[in-house]
Structure formats: C-alpha cells, structure tokens
TORLOTI-184997 format. One record per atom (N, C-alpha, C): residue in one letter; x, y, z. Coordinates in steps of 0.2 Angstrom, whole numbers, padded with zeros to 4 digits, always signed. Example, Ala and Ser with C-alpha at 12.3 -4.5 7.8 and 13.67 -1.06 7.14 Angstrom:
2
A+0066-0028+0039A+0062-0022+0039A+0066-0016+0039S+0064-0011+0035S+0068-0005+0036S+0064+0000+0039
***
This chain:
399
M-0355+0374+0189M-0352+0367+0188M-0348+0365+0193G-0343+0370+0195G-0338+0368+0200G-0341+0367+0207T-0346+0371+0209T-0349+0370+0215T-0353+0363+0216S-0357+0362+0210S-0360+0355+0210S-0356+0349+0210T-0350+0350+0207T-0345+0344+0207T-0342+0343+0214T-0341+0349+0217T-0338+0348+0224T-0343+0345+0229R-0349+0347+0228R-0354+0345+0233R-0355+0337+0231Q-0355+0335+0225Q-0356+0328+0223Q-0350+0324+0226R-0344+0327+0226R-0338+0323+0229R-0339+0322+0236W-0341+0327+0240W-0343+0327+0247W-0348+0321+0248A-0353+0321+0244A-0359+0316+0245A-0356+0309+0244D-0351+0309+0239D-0348+0302+0237D-0344+0300+0243E-0340+0305+0246E-0336+0303+0252E-0341+0301+0258L-0346+0304+0259L-0351+0302+0264L-0354+0295+0263A-0355+0294+0257A-0358+0287+0255A-0353+0282+0256A-0347+0283+0255A-0341+0278+0256A-0340+0277+0263I-0341+0282+0267I-0340+0281+0275I-0346+0277+0277E-0352+0278+0275E-0358+0274+0277E-0357+0267+0274A-0355+0266+0268A-0354+0259+0266A-0349+0255+0270A-0344+0258+0272A-0338+0255+0276A-0340+0254+0283G-0346+0256+0285G-0348+0256+0292G-0345+0260+0297L-0343+0266+0294L-0339+0271+0298L-0342+0277+0301T-0349+0278+0299T-0353+0284+0300T-0354+0284+0308K-0352+0290+0311K-0353+0292+0318K-0360+0295+0319R-0364+0292+0323R-0371+0295+0324R-0372+0297+0331E-0375+0303+0332E-0376+0306+0338E-0383+0304+0341R-0384+0302+0347R-0390+0300+0350R-0391+0306+0356A-0397+0309+0356A-0399+0314+0360A-0401+0311+0367L-0397+0313+0372L-0399+0312+0379L-0404+0317+0381T-0409+0315+0385T-0414+0319+0387T-0414+0321+0395G-0408+0320+0398G-0407+0321+0405G-0399+0322+0406P-0397+0322+0412P-0390+0323+0414P-0386+0317+0413Q-0379+0318+0412Q-0375+0313+0412Q-0374+0309+0419S-0375+0302+0419S-0374+0299+0425S-0373+0291+0423S-0373+0287+0428S-0372+0280+0427S-0378+0277+0423R-0384+0280+0423R-0389+0278+0419R-0392+0285+0416I-0393+0284+0410I-0395+0290+0406I-0402+0289+0402A-0405+0295+0401A-0412+0295+0398A-0411+0297+0391L-0414+0293+0386L-0415+0294+0379L-0423+0294+0378A-0424+0297+0372A-0432+0297+0370A-0434+0290+0370T-0430+0285+0369T-0432+0278+0368T-0432+0274+0375G-0430+0278+0380G-0430+0275+0387G-0423+0276+0390S-0422+0273+0396S-0416+0274+0400S-0411+0268+0398R-0404+0270+0399R-0399+0265+0397R-0394+0265+0403L-0391+0259+0404L-0385+0259+0408L-0379+0263+0404N-0375+0267+0407N-0371+0271+0403N-0364+0269+0404F-0360+0266+0399F-0354+0263+0400F-0349+0266+0394C-0350+0273+0393C-0345+0275+0388C-0344+0283+0389A-0345+0285+0395A-0343+0292+0396A-0337+0293+0400N-0334+0299+0400N-0328+0301+0403N-0329+0303+0410N-0335+0301+0413N-0338+0304+0420N-0335+0299+0425Y-0328+0299+0426Y-0325+0294+0430Y-0327+0294+0437L-0328+0300+0440L-0329+0300+0447L-0337+0301+0448G-0341+0301+0443G-0348+0302+0443G-0350+0309+0446L-0346+0314+0444L-0347+0321+0446L-0351+0325+0441A-0353+0323+0436A-0356+0327+0430A-0363+0329+0433D-0367+0326+0437D-0373+0328+0440D-0373+0328+0447D-0367+0330+0450D-0367+0330+0457D-0370+0337+0459P-0375+0336+0464P-0379+0342+0466P-0375+0348+0469R-0369+0346+0472R-0365+0351+0475R-0362+0355+0469I-0360+0352+0464I-0357+0356+0458I-0362+0360+0455E-0368+0357+0454E-0374+0360+0451E-0376+0367+0454Q-0376+0366+0461Q-0377+0372+0465Q-0372+0377+0464A-0366+0375+0464A-0360+0380+0464A-0361+0384+0457A-0363+0380+0452A-0363+0383+0445A-0369+0388+0445V-0375+0386+0448V-0380+0391+0448V-0378+0397+0452D-0375+0396+0458D-0373+0402+0462D-0368+0406+0458G-0364+0403+0453G-0359+0407+0449G-0363+0412+0444I-0368+0409+0442I-0372+0414+0437I-0375+0419+0441R-0377+0418+0447R-0381+0423+0451R-0376+0429+0453T-0370+0427+0455T-0365+0432+0457T-0360+0435+0452H-0359+0431+0446H-0354+0433+0441H-0357+0433+0434G-0363+0432+0433G-0367+0433+0427G-0366+0426+0423F-0370+0426+0417F-0370+0421+0412F-0363+0420+0408G-0361+0426+0406G-0355+0426+0402G-0352+0432+0402L-0346+0433+0399L-0342+0439+0399L-0341+0443+0393A-0343+0440+0387A-0342+0443+0381A-0336+0446+0380S-0330+0443+0382S-0324+0446+0381S-0318+0440+0382V-0313+0442+0379V-0307+0438+0380V-0304+0440+0387R-0299+0436+0389R-0296+0437+0396R-0293+0444+0397F-0289+0446+0392F-0285+0452+0393F-0288+0458+0392I-0295+0458+0389I-0298+0464+0388I-0303+0466+0394C-0308+0461+0395C-0313+0462+0400C-0316+0456+0402G-0311+0450+0402G-0314+0444+0403G-0311+0440+0409T-0308+0443+0414T-0305+0440+0419T-0308+0442+0426Q-0311+0437+0429Q-0315+0438+0436Q-0310+0435+0441D-0312+0437+0447D-0308+0434+0453D-0309+0426+0453V-0314+0423+0451V-0315+0416+0451V-0311+0413+0446H-0309+0416+0440H-0304+0413+0435H-0297+0413+0438L-0295+0418+0442L-0289+0418+0445L-0289+0413+0451E-0294+0412+0454E-0294+0407+0460E-0294+0400+0457L-0297+0399+0451L-0297+0392+0448L-0290+0390+0446E-0287+0395+0442E-0280+0394+0440E-0275+0393+0446H-0276+0396+0452H-0272+0395+0458H-0273+0388+0460R-0280+0386+0460R-0282+0379+0463R-0279+0374+0459V-0279+0374+0452V-0276+0369+0448V-0268+0369+0449A-0265+0375+0449A-0258+0375+0451A-0256+0371+0457Q-0260+0372+0462Q-0260+0369+0469Q-0260+0361+0468L-0266+0359+0465L-0267+0352+0464L-0261+0349+0461L-0259+0352+0456L-0253+0349+0452L-0246+0351+0454Q-0246+0354+0459Q-0240+0356+0462Q-0235+0359+0457R-0238+0364+0454R-0234+0368+0449R-0234+0376+0451D-0229+0380+0448D-0229+0387+0450D-0235+0390+0448A-0238+0389+0442A-0244+0392+0439A-0248+0388+0435A-0254+0391+0433A-0258+0387+0428A-0262+0393+0424I-0264+0391+0418I-0268+0396+0414I-0274+0392+0411L-0280+0395+0411L-0286+0392+0408L-0287+0393+0401F-0290+0388+0398F-0292+0388+0390F-0299+0386+0390S-0302+0387+0384S-0309+0385+0383S-0309+0378+0383S-0304+0374+0381S-0304+0367+0381S-0297+0365+0382C-0296+0358+0383C-0289+0356+0382C-0287+0355+0375F-0292+0355+0370F-0290+0355+0363F-0287+0362+0362D-0289+0367+0365D-0287+0374+0364D-0280+0375+0367A-0279+0372+0373A-0273+0372+0377A-0268+0369+0373N-0269+0363+0370N-0264+0359+0366N-0263+0363+0360G-0268+0366+0357G-0267+0370+0351G-0263+0377+0352G-0263+0379+0358G-0259+0385+0359G-0252+0385+0362V-0251+0379+0365V-0244+0379+0369V-0238+0378+0365F-0238+0375+0359F-0232+0374+0355F-0230+0380+0351E-0235+0383+0348E-0233+0389+0344E-0230+0394+0348A-0233+0395+0354A-0231+0400+0358A-0224+0399+0361L-0222+0393+0362L-0215+0391+0366L-0210+0389+0361F-0211+0387+0355F-0206+0383+0351F-0206+0386+0344G-0200+0387+0341G-0199+0389+0335G-0195+0385+0330A-0193+0387+0324A-0190+0383+0319A-0183+0380+0322E-0180+0383+0327E-0174+0380+0329E-0175+0374+0334D-0181+0373+0336D-0182+0368+0341D-0185+0361+0338A-0186+0356+0342A-0188+0350+0340A-0193+0347+0345I-0199+0344+0342I-0204+0341+0346I-0204+0334+0344I-0204+0330+0349I-0204+0322+0348I-0210+0320+0351S-0215+0317+0347S-0222+0315+0349S-0223+0308+0348D-0227+0305+0353D-0229+0298+0352D-0234+0298+0346E-0234+0292+0343E-0238+0292+0337E-0245+0291+0338L-0247+0289+0344L-0254+0289+0346L-0257+0294+0350N-0253+0300+0350N-0256+0306+0354N-0262+0308+0352H-0266+0311+0356H-0272+0314+0355H-0272+0319+0349A-0278+0319+0345A-0278+0324+0339A-0276+0331+0341S-0278+0333+0347S-0276+0340+0349S-0269+0342+0349L-0265+0337+0352L-0258+0337+0352L-0255+0337+0345I-0258+0333+0341I-0255+0332+0334I-0257+0339+0330D-0263+0342+0331D-0264+0348+0328D-0260+0354+0331G-0259+0354+0337G-0255+0359+0340G-0248+0359+0338I-0245+0353+0337I-0238+0353+0335I-0238+0355+0327R-0243+0354+0323R-0243+0356+0316R-0243+0363+0316L-0246+0367+0321L-0246+0374+0320L-0240+0377+0322C-0235+0373+0324C-0229+0376+0326C-0223+0375+0321K-0219+0379+0320K-0213+0379+0315K-0207+0374+0317A-0208+0371+0323A-0202+0367+0326A-0202+0361+0321R-0196+0358+0321R-0195+0351+0318R-0199+0346+0321R-0202+0342+0318R-0207+0337+0321R-0204+0330+0320Y-0204+0326+0325Y-0202+0319+0325Y-0207+0315+0329R-0208+0309+0326R-0213+0304+0329R-0210+0298+0331Y-0212+0295+0337Y-0209+0289+0339Y-0215+0284+0340R-0214+0278+0339R-0219+0272+0340R-0222+0272+0347N-0228+0271+0347N-0231+0271+0354N-0228+0267+0359R-0226+0271+0364R-0223+0269+0370R-0216+0265+0369D-0213+0266+0363D-0207+0262+0361D-0201+0267+0363M-0198+0265+0368M-0192+0269+0371M-0186+0269+0367A-0185+0263+0363A-0179+0263+0359A-0180+0268+0353D-0186+0268+0350D-0188+0273+0345D-0188+0280+0347L-0190+0281+0354L-0190+0288+0356L-0182+0290+0357E-0178+0286+0359E-0171+0287+0360E-0168+0289+0353A-0170+0285+0348A-0167+0286+0341A-0170+0293+0339Q-0176+0295+0340Q-0178+0302+0338Q-0175+0307+0342L-0173+0306+0348L-0170+0311+0352L-0163+0312+0349Q-0160+0307+0347Q-0153+0307+0344Q-0153+0311+0338A-0159+0310+0334A-0159+0313+0327A-0160+0321+0328A-0163+0323+0334A-0164+0330+0335A-0159+0333+0340S-0153+0330+0340S-0148+0332+0345S-0146+0339+0344D-0146+0341+0337D-0144+0348+0336D-0149+0354+0337A-0155+0352+0339A-0160+0357+0340A-0158+0362+0346R-0161+0368+0346R-0159+0372+0351R-0163+0370+0358S-0169+0367+0357S-0172+0364+0363S-0176+0358+0360R-0177+0353+0364R-0181+0347+0363R-0186+0346+0368I-0192+0344+0366I-0197+0342+0370I-0201+0336+0368V-0201+0331+0373V-0205+0325+0372V-0212+0326+0374V-0217+0324+0369V-0224+0325+0370V-0228+0319+0370T-0232+0318+0376T-0236+0311+0376T-0242+0312+0380D-0247+0308+0378D-0253+0307+0383D-0251+0304+0389G-0254+0305+0395G-0252+0301+0400G-0256+0295+0400V-0262+0295+0397V-0266+0289+0396V-0268+0289+0389F-0267+0284+0385F-0269+0284+0378F-0277+0282+0377S-0281+0287+0376S-0288+0286+0377S-0292+0280+0373M-0289+0278+0367M-0292+0273+0364M-0290+0266+0366D-0284+0266+0370D-0282+0259+0372D-0282+0258+0380G-0282+0264+0383G-0282+0264+0390G-0275+0262+0393Y-0269+0263+0389Y-0263+0262+0391Y-0260+0268+0394L-0255+0267+0399L-0252+0272+0402L-0245+0273+0398A-0243+0280+0397A-0236+0281+0395A-0231+0279+0400P-0226+0276+0398P-0221+0274+0403P-0216+0281+0405L-0219+0285+0409L-0216+0291+0411L-0210+0291+0414D-0209+0286+0418D-0202+0285+0421D-0197+0284+0416E-0198+0280+0411E-0193+0279+0406E-0192+0285+0401I-0198+0288+0400I-0198+0294+0396I-0193+0300+0399C-0195+0300+0406C-0191+0306+0409C-0183+0304+0410D-0182+0298+0410D-0175+0296+0410D-0171+0297+0404L-0175+0296+0398L-0172+0298+0392L-0172+0305+0391A-0177+0309+0393A-0177+0316+0392A-0171+0319+0396D-0170+0316+0402D-0164+0319+0406D-0157+0318+0402R-0157+0312+0399R-0151+0310+0396R-0149+0314+0390Y-0155+0316+0387Y-0154+0320+0380Y-0156+0328+0381D-0156+0330+0388D-0158+0337+0389D-0164+0339+0386A-0169+0335+0387A-0176+0337+0384A-0181+0339+0389L-0186+0343+0387L-0191+0344+0391L-0197+0338+0390V-0202+0338+0395V-0207+0333+0394V-0214+0337+0395L-0218+0336+0390L-0225+0338+0391L-0230+0332+0391V-0235+0332+0396V-0239+0327+0397V-0246+0330+0397D-0251+0327+0392D-0258+0328+0392D-0261+0323+0396D-0263+0325+0402D-0266+0320+0407D-0273+0320+0408S-0277+0322+0402S-0284+0322+0403S-0288+0316+0405H-0285+0310+0404H-0289+0304+0406H-0286+0301+0412A-0283+0306+0416A-0280+0303+0423A-0281+0308+0429V-0281+0314+0427V-0282+0319+0433V-0289+0318+0436G-0288+0318+0443G-0294+0317+0447G-0295+0310+0450F-0292+0305+0447F-0293+0298+0449F-0287+0294+0449M-0281+0296+0446M-0275+0292+0446M-0270+0295+0450G-0265+0291+0453G-0260+0294+0456G-0262+0297+0463D-0257+0299+0467D-0258+0302+0474D-0263+0308+0473G-0268+0307+0477G-0273+0312+0477G-0277+0314+0471G-0276+0309+0466G-0279+0310+0459G-0275+0315+0455R-0269+0316+0457R-0265+0321+0453R-0263+0319+0446G-0263+0313+0445G-0262+0310+0438G-0256+0306+0437T-0255+0304+0431T-0250+0299+0429T-0242+0301+0431P-0240+0307+0431P-0233+0308+0434P-0233+0305+0441W-0238+0306+0445W-0238+0303+0452W-0238+0296+0452V-0241+0293+0447V-0241+0285+0447V-0234+0283+0446F-0230+0286+0442F-0223+0284+0441F-0218+0287+0445G-0220+0292+0449G-0215+0295+0454G-0211+0300+0450V-0213+0303+0445V-0209+0308+0441V-0212+0315+0441Q-0216+0316+0446Q-0220+0323+0446Q-0216+0329+0446D-0209+0328+0448D-0205+0334+0448D-0201+0334+0442R-0202+0329+0437R-0198+0329+0431R-0202+0330+0425V-0208+0332+0426V-0212+0333+0420V-0213+0341+0420D-0211+0344+0414D-0211+0351+0414D-0218+0355+0413I-0222+0352+0408I-0228+0355+0406I-0234+0350+0407L-0239+0351+0410L-0245+0347+0411L-0251+0351+0408T-0254+0347+0403T-0261+0350+0401T-0266+0345+0403G-0272+0348+0403G-0278+0343+0405G-0285+0347+0404T-0290+0344+0406T-0297+0346+0405T-0301+0346+0411F-0306+0350+0411F-0311+0349+0416F-0317+0345+0414G-0317+0343+0407G-0322+0340+0404G-0323+0332+0405K-0319+0329+0410K-0319+0322+0411K-0320+0321+0418A-0315+0319+0422A-0316+0317+0429A-0318+0323+0433L-0316+0329+0431L-0317+0335+0435L-0323+0339+0434G-0329+0335+0434G-0335+0338+0433G-0338+0337+0427G-0334+0336+0422G-0337+0334+0415G-0340+0340+0411A-0338+0346+0413A-0341+0352+0409A-0337+0354+0403S-0333+0359+0404S-0329+0361+0398S-0323+0365+0401G-0318+0367+0397G-0312+0370+0399G-0306+0366+0400G-0300+0369+0399G-0294+0366+0400G-0289+0370+0403Y-0283+0367+0403Y-0278+0371+0407Y-0271+0369+0405V-0266+0373+0406V-0259+0372+0406V-0256+0373+0413A-0252+0369+0416A-0249+0370+0422A-0242+0369+0421A-0238+0373+0424A-0230+0373+0422A-0227+0378+0426H-0220+0379+0424H-0216+0384+0427H-0219+0391+0426R-0218+0396+0430R-0221+0402+0430R-0219+0406+0423E-0213+0405+0420E-0211+0408+0414E-0215+0405+0408V-0217+0399+0409V-0221+0396+0403V-0228+0399+0403V-0231+0399+0409V-0238+0402+0409V-0238+0409+0407D-0233+0413+0410D-0233+0420+0408D-0232+0421+0400L-0228+0417+0397L-0227+0417+0390L-0234+0415+0386L-0237+0410+0389L-0243+0408+0386L-0248+0414+0386R-0249+0418+0391R-0253+0423+0392R-0252+0429+0387Q-0246+0429+0384Q-0244+0434+0380Q-0245+0432+0372R-0244+0425+0371R-0243+0423+0364R-0248+0417+0362A-0251+0414+0367A-0255+0408+0365A-0262+0410+0361R-0262+0409+0355R-0268+0412+0351R-0275+0410+0354P-0276+0403+0355P-0283+0401+0358P-0285+0405+0364Y-0280+0407+0368Y-0281+0411+0374Y-0282+0418+0373L-0278+0421+0368L-0279+0428+0367L-0285+0429+0363F-0288+0425+0359F-0293+0426+0354F-0300+0422+0355S-0300+0419+0361S-0306+0415+0363S-0310+0418+0369N-0316+0418+0369N-0320+0420+0375N-0318+0417+0381T-0318+0420+0387T-0316+0417+0393T-0321+0412+0395L-0319+0407+0399L-0323+0402+0402L-0329+0405+0406A-0335+0403+0405A-0341+0405+0408A-0341+0405+0415P-0343+0410+0419P-0342+0410+0426P-0345+0403+0430S-0351+0401+0427S-0354+0395+0430S-0350+0389+0429V-0346+0388+0424V-0341+0383+0423V-0336+0383+0428V-0333+0389+0429V-0328+0391+0433V-0330+0389+0441T-0335+0392+0443T-0337+0390+0450T-0339+0383+0451G-0342+0380+0446G-0344+0373+0446G-0337+0369+0447T-0332+0371+0443T-0326+0367+0443T-0322+0368+0449L-0323+0374+0452L-0320+0375+0459L-0323+0370+0464A-0329+0369+0464A-0333+0364+0468A-0330+0357+0467A-0329+0356+0460A-0327+0349+0459A-0320+0348+0461L-0316+0352+0461L-0309+0352+0464L-0309+0350+0471A-0314+0354+0475A-0314+0353+0482A-0317+0346+0483I-0321+0343+0479I-0324+0337+0480I-0318+0331+0479V-0314+0333+0474V-0309+0328+0472V-0304+0327+0477E-0303+0332+0481E-0298+0332+0486E-0299+0327+0491G-0306+0325+0492G-0308+0320+0497G-0311+0314+0494S-0309+0312+0488S-0313+0307+0484S-0309+0301+0484D-0305+0299+0489D-0302+0293+0490D-0306+0287+0489D-0312+0287+0492D-0317+0281+0492D-0319+0281+0485A-0321+0286+0481A-0323+0286+0475A-0318+0283+0470R-0312+0285+0471R-0307+0282+0467R-0306+0275+0468E-0306+0273+0474E-0306+0265+0475E-0312+0262+0472R-0318+0264+0472R-0324+0261+0469R-0323+0261+0461L-0320+0266+0458L-0319+0267+0451L-0314+0261+0449H-0309+0260+0452H-0304+0255+0451H-0306+0248+0452A-0310+0247+0457A-0313+0241+0459A-0318+0239+0453N-0322+0244+0451N-0327+0243+0445N-0323+0241+0439G-0318+0244+0437G-0314+0242+0432G-0311+0235+0432A-0308+0233+0438A-0305+0227+0439A-0311+0221+0438L-0317+0223+0441L-0322+0218+0441L-0324+0217+0433F-0325+0222+0430F-0327+0222+0423F-0322+0218+0419R-0316+0220+0419R-0311+0216+0416R-0311+0209+0417G-0311+0207+0424G-0311+0200+0425G-0317+0196+0423L-0323+0199+0423L-0329+0195+0421L-0329+0195+0413M-0327+0200+0410M-0327+0200+0402M-0321+0195+0400A-0316+0194+0403A-0311+0189+0401A-0313+0182+0402E-0317+0181+0408E-0320+0175+0409E-0325+0173+0404A-0328+0178+0401A-0333+0176+0396A-0330+0176+0389G-0323+0176+0388G-0320+0175+0382G-0319+0181+0378F-0321+0187+0380F-0320+0193+0376F-0312+0195+0375D-0311+0198+0369D-0304+0200+0368D-0303+0207+0371L-0299+0208+0376L-0298+0215+0379L-0291+0217+0379L-0290+0223+0378L-0283+0226+0378L-0281+0226+0386P-0275+0224+0388P-0274+0223+0395P-0273+0230+0398G-0273+0231+0404G-0272+0237+0407G-0275+0238+0414E-0274+0244+0417E-0276+0245+0424E-0281+0251+0424H-0282+0254+0419H-0286+0260+0418H-0294+0258+0417P-0298+0263+0420P-0305+0261+0419P-0308+0262+0412I-0303+0264+0407I-0305+0263+0400I-0303+0255+0398V-0308+0252+0396V-0307+0245+0394V-0310+0243+0387P-0305+0243+0382P-0307+0242+0375P-0309+0235+0374V-0314+0233+0371V-0317+0227+0369V-0316+0226+0362M-0311+0222+0360M-0309+0222+0353M-0313+0218+0348F-0315+0220+0342F-0319+0216+0337F-0316+0216+0330G-0311+0221+0329G-0308+0221+0323G-0312+0225+0317D-0317+0221+0315D-0321+0224+0310D-0326+0229+0312A-0326+0235+0308A-0330+0240+0310A-0338+0239+0310V-0340+0235+0305V-0347+0233+0305V-0349+0229+0311L-0345+0224+0312L-0346+0220+0318L-0347+0224+0325A-0342+0228+0326A-0342+0232+0332A-0348+0236+0332G-0350+0239+0326G-0357+0243+0326G-0363+0239+0328A-0363+0233+0325A-0368+0228+0326A-0369+0226+0334M-0363+0225+0337M-0363+0224+0344M-0366+0230+0348A-0363+0236+0346A-0366+0242+0350A-0373+0243+0349D-0376+0241+0343D-0383+0242+0342D-0387+0237+0346E-0384+0231+0346E-0388+0225+0350E-0387+0227+0358L-0382+0229+0360L-0381+0231+0367L-0386+0237+0369D-0387+0241+0364D-0392+0247+0365D-0399+0244+0366R-0401+0239+0362R-0407+0236+0363R-0408+0232+0369R-0402+0230+0372R-0403+0227+0379R-0401+0231+0385G-0402+0238+0383G-0402+0243+0389G-0395+0245+0391V-0390+0244+0387V-0383+0246+0388V-0380+0251+0383Y-0379+0257+0385Y-0376+0262+0380Y-0369+0262+0380V-0366+0260+0374V-0359+0260+0372V-0359+0263+0365T-0353+0264+0363T-0351+0267+0356T-0346+0263+0353A-0347+0261+0347A-0342+0258+0343A-0337+0263+0340F-0330+0261+0340F-0325+0266+0338F-0322+0262+0332S-0321+0266+0326S-0318+0263+0320S-0314+0269+0317Y-0311+0267+0312Y-0307+0272+0308Y-0311+0278+0306P-0308+0284+0306P-0301+0286+0308P-0299+0287+0315V-0304+0286+0320V-0303+0287+0327V-0298+0281+0329V-0298+0275+0327V-0293+0270+0328V-0291+0267+0322P-0285+0264+0322P-0282+0261+0315P-0287+0256+0312Q-0286+0256+0305Q-0290+0251+0301Q-0289+0244+0304G-0295+0240+0305G-0295+0234+0307G-0294+0233+0315R-0295+0239+0318R-0294+0238+0326R-0300+0241+0329A-0306+0240+0326A-0313+0243+0328A-0314+0240+0335R-0317+0243+0339R-0318+0241+0346R-0324+0245+0349I-0327+0242+0355I-0331+0246+0359I-0327+0248+0365R-0326+0254+0366R-0322+0257+0372R-0327+0257+0378V-0326+0253+0383V-0331+0253+0389V-0327+0258+0394Q-0331+0262+0397Q-0328+0266+0402Q-0332+0266+0409L-0328+0264+0414L-0331+0263+0420L-0332+0270+0424S-0336+0270+0429S-0337+0276+0433S-0338+0274+0441A-0336+0278+0445A-0336+0277+0452A-0344+0276+0454V-0348+0279+0450V-0355+0278+0452V-0359+0272+0449H-0355+0268+0446H-0358+0261+0444H-0358+0257+0450T-0363+0253+0451T-0364+0248+0456T-0361+0241+0453E-0360+0237+0458E-0358+0230+0456E-0363+0227+0451Q-0369+0228+0453Q-0375+0225+0449Q-0375+0229+0442D-0373+0235+0441D-0373+0238+0435D-0367+0235+0431V-0362+0233+0434V-0356+0230+0430V-0358+0223+0428R-0361+0219+0432R-0363+0213+0430R-0369+0213+0425E-0373+0217+0425E-0378+0218+0420E-0375+0219+0413A-0370+0224+0413A-0367+0226+0407A-0363+0219+0404V-0360+0216+0408V-0356+0210+0405V-0362+0205+0403A-0367+0204+0406A-0372+0199+0404A-0375+0201+0397A-0376+0208+0396A-0378+0211+0390A-0373+0209+0384F-0367+0210+0386F-0362+0209+0381F-0362+0201+0379V-0363+0197+0383V-0363+0190+0382V-0369+0188+0377A-0375+0191+0379A-0381+0190+0375A-0381+0193+0368A-0378+0199+0368A-0377+0203+0362A-0372+0199+0357R-0367+0196+0360R-0363+0191+0356R-0367+0186+0353E-0371+0182+0356E-0375+0177+0354E-0380+0179+0348A-0382+0185+0349A-0387+0188+0344A-0384+0190+0338V-0378+0192+0338V-0375+0194+0331V-0370+0189+0328G-0369+0183+0332G-0365+0178+0330G-0359+0177+0334G-0359+0172+0339G-0354+0172+0343G-0347+0170+0340A-0347+0166+0335A-0340+0164+0332A-0337+0170+0329A-0341+0175+0326A-0338+0180+0322A-0335+0185+0327V-0339+0186+0333V-0337+0191+0338V-0330+0189+0342T-0330+0182+0343T-0324+0180+0347T-0318+0178+0343G-0319+0178+0336G-0314+0177+0331G-0311+0170+0331
***
C-alpha cells in the first residue's frame, strides 16, 4: 500500500507540472553542437547553447581529444590520489592557473562538483558564508553541505550585502559568494563593489565565473578582469563545459593552500573518477585556442549587440545587459513554451525557461549568441521571433 501511494503522489506531482506548463522536455541532437544543429526532424539555427566561442566542434580540439585517447587511453577507472593522475591532468591544472593568474588550480568532474566540494572542505561551524540569492544551484547546494552559518543577500544589492556582513561580524572567517554572471538574467555581479565591502569587513570573495571565462575580460580571463579586481578575488571556480570547448569538467583556482587543502578534503575530488584523458587533452587545445581568440570574442559581443538592438526595435521585452545571454521575457510559462514551439517550427532552436529554474511569473526564452553565428543567422532569428509572435498572438506576447 505504501509503495503504490508514494508512486501515485509522484504521478500527481508530474501531472501538476505538466498542467502548469512547466515540463522540461529533451530533444535529441543527431550531430555535433554548433551554430546550426541537426535533429531527426531537420536542421535548426541554434540560439540556446553555452558554446560562446563556437569551439564545441572545432576540428583542432576534436583531433586533440582523439590523440589523447591514443596516447593516454579512454579512461582511468580511478580517483586522482589512487591511480588517476596523468601528466596531462597536471598540465591542465597548471594551464588553468596560468590563465587565471593564480598560484594553483585543481580539476573536478564538473563545476557543480567543484562548488559542491569547496565549502565543506574550507569552512566550519565558526565561519559564515554570505551568498547572492540568485547564485547557481551548485553554489547553493555546496553551501548547504557545509556547517558554516549561512546568510543570503538580495541579488546584486550592496546595501543588503553590507547588512549581512555586519550580521556575520563575529564569525571566525567570512566569505562572499557570487556568480560572475547570473545565467538566467545575463547580469554581471558588481565585483568592484563586492570587493570593496569584503575588504571593509575582512571577508574573502569566491566567484563562479562559468559564464564568462574564455570571452569576457582581458584575454577572456573573466569578470574579475572586467571590473579590475582580479587580485582581490580569493577563489575562482568554473567549467570547461561552456566557452572552453563545451565538454565537461570544472576547476577551482586559488592560493596554493586552498588548492592543497581541497586535494585532501574535497569529497567530490576524492571520491569521483578522474577526468577522461580525451577531455583533458581536448581542453588543453581549447585553452591554447582561447589565448588567440580576440577576433572571436569581438564577433561574439557584436552578435549580442546586434540581436539586442534588432529585438528591441521589434518591441520585445529584453532584460538589459552586455552579455551574450539575452533573456526575452514573456512572464507566463505556457506562453513562453508556445513561443519556443513556434520558433522551432520556423527553424530556430531555443528553450523556454520557467519555474523552478526562474521565479514564478518570470518565464522567458534565454537566447545565447555564439561567435560562429553570422549576421544573417542573427537576422533570421529575429525575423522568426517576430513571425512566431504573430502566430501565437502578438498582444499576449508583448503584454
């Protein structure tokens, strides 16, 4: 009886999610990630991937990954400290530390795991963590695993951050935790102001820069370089699964003692298989490409500006910003889903985001530009948005 009752409860929850228009559905690609992707139903212009520099199908990276399998095998069947560290893993850690101008770096299976391991290893019950309310789920979950006192401040609200720092003034140590870029909105964290407050209250700063490394700031180093505070951020976390080739894996880059302590105590590092050699060698190639990608970074930002300008002229409700994440706001989850479906019929691949990924009543289509989109691609996407709006009811879409 108990088992059947529980299964019925889960079925009822799924039915409620479907009725609210909140069901997330997966669509299978039949080829590589790029500006145009292949599905069983035909090709689509792709405007919703994290492939910011267009490196996910770069032949130089693909060849490096193949070479990695030939020289270092398919997998290691081990964690790092037992029998899972190869020379290429150490080289990648060194290269990440060099890029981000830090003493050292440590690899994880994903940035989710990096954020899941960093807090428990470094902070205890005597410490305080002050976190932006819109931080990525991995930061939220990682903080929950830690015994430190938890404080939350309103998104990018410096007055509230200061109030939380004051409330935590008796802690042994304090750390302010923020995304560099908030992925659902495309907003940048005001790191200059955050670092000023951290200095005033003797707090550390951790930035998850997953949606910036590779294409923002000097040499694509990320948001601390956008704000000129690269020497004032203590811990950087990030991923190789977005601009840096789009595969998998994450890292923490920081002072040597932080990285050394994570090697001893970070549970996702100690108890997860090491990164596959092909991912490591492919990522090494991606980092080499990123070093000389100024032209690609310029194209990416130009594409974002063009899309924003054309969509604003067409009367769509956009969140302001400078990032190649461009949220097109619809509010209602069913309406956002209908727009995404209509865009799909018109050859543009996008995804509607609704609760719980974004707050209730803030449903949107998050458009993401890439350096490999052409001007014609961008104009076609905007034309498809305009046509889709008419098809689903222009007044309802524009509010």
